[in-house]
LOSEVEX-288422 format. One line per 10 residues: their letters; for each residue x, y, z of C-alpha. Coordinates in Angstrom, 3 decimals. Each point is the difference from the previous one (the first is absolute). Example, Ala and Ser with C-alpha at 12.3 -4.5 7.8 and 13.67 -1.06 7.14 Angstrom:
2
AS	12.300 -4.500 7.800  1.370 3.440 -0.660
//
This chain:
97
XXXXXXXXXX	17.546 12.735 -12.973  1.482 -3.496 0.048  -0.892 -0.282 3.697  -3.597 0.766 -0.808  -0.055 -2.519 -2.747  1.441 -2.588 2.306  -2.626 0.782 2.598  -2.803 -0.365 -2.584  1.558 -3.227 -1.150  0.148 -1.493 3.573
XXXXXXXXXX	-3.644 1.150 0.599  -1.118 -1.687 -3.161  1.885 -3.256 0.624  -1.160 -0.184 3.570  -3.576 0.571 -0.989  0.117 -2.419 -2.948  1.962 -2.848 1.736  -1.793 0.715 3.237  -3.351 -0.340 -1.715  1.067 -3.279 -1.799
XXXXXXXXXX	1.342 -1.501 3.246  -3.157 1.099 1.900  -2.171 -1.600 -2.639  1.991 -3.237 0.120  -0.182 -0.138 3.741  -3.783 0.626 -0.053  -0.475 -2.666 -2.664  2.055 -2.563 2.084  -2.129 0.811 3.154  -3.223 -0.326 -2.018
XXXXXXXXXX	1.112 -3.313 -1.496  0.796 -1.294 3.519  -3.228 1.364 1.404  1.768 2.332 2.380  -1.817 3.180 1.194  2.283 2.871 1.196  -1.520 2.573 2.343  0.597 3.264 -1.869  -1.126 2.072 2.958  2.383 -1.461 2.482
XXXXXXXXXX	3.804 -0.569 -0.173  -0.289 -3.086 -2.208  -0.322 2.143 -3.164  3.159 2.000 0.769  2.297 -3.079 0.132  -0.224 -0.896 -3.719  0.411 3.772 -0.831  3.090 0.313 2.048  1.314 -3.316 -1.519  -0.465 1.386 -3.466
XXXXXXXXXX	1.993 3.095 0.963  2.850 -2.182 1.258  -0.027 -2.080 -3.193  0.003 3.241 -2.154  2.897 1.356 2.001  2.081 -2.997 -0.566  -0.931 -0.100 -3.670  1.011 3.645 -0.352  3.253 -0.176 1.857  1.217 -3.168 -1.758
XXXXXXXXXX	-1.356 0.532 -3.572  -1.990 3.158 -0.932  2.574 2.690 1.219  2.499 -1.074 -2.504  -2.195 1.311 -2.869  -0.742 3.409 1.595  0.516 3.558 -1.376  2.209 1.117 2.850  3.747 -0.723 -0.118  1.831 -0.888 3.160
XXXXXXXXXX	0.943 -2.874 2.188  -2.422 -2.895 -0.016  0.337 -2.723 2.590  -1.847 -3.307 0.001  -1.394 -1.331 3.234  2.084 -2.935 1.405  -1.413 -3.423 -0.492  -0.612 -0.410 3.730  -1.963 3.263 0.265  -2.029 -0.841 -3.249
XXXXXXXXXX	-0.759 -3.515 1.364  -0.972 1.396 3.375  -2.268 2.706 -1.539  -1.751 -2.490 -2.446  -0.400 -2.533 2.838  -1.596 2.639 2.168  -2.322 1.014 -2.809  -1.120 -3.642 -0.553  -0.540 -0.494 3.703  -2.230 3.134 0.015
XXXXXXX	-1.994 -1.325 -2.767  -0.439 -3.409 1.533  -0.967 1.327 3.529  -2.396 2.776 -1.361  -3.117 -2.307 0.020  0.595 -1.010 3.577  -0.027 3.452 1.397
//
């Protein structure tokens, strides 16, 4: 039962925070006057970047308040920095694809 609660919690958190990040990225693109081709690969880059950011957020912060007991390991600082940097690069290069 706790595993099901954790899966529902993860789904809710990813949908909530993913929606918030997606809205923020769209707002930034609109303010800058950037148009992203939703039909092509340009629209997938910010979506993948959001998933990377959410993964880092979950592994370094959100997993420690979960329902499931067990070993909980943070990502190393180097891995976290690499993933966040990759996500930012995907967000930056998306309009140019």
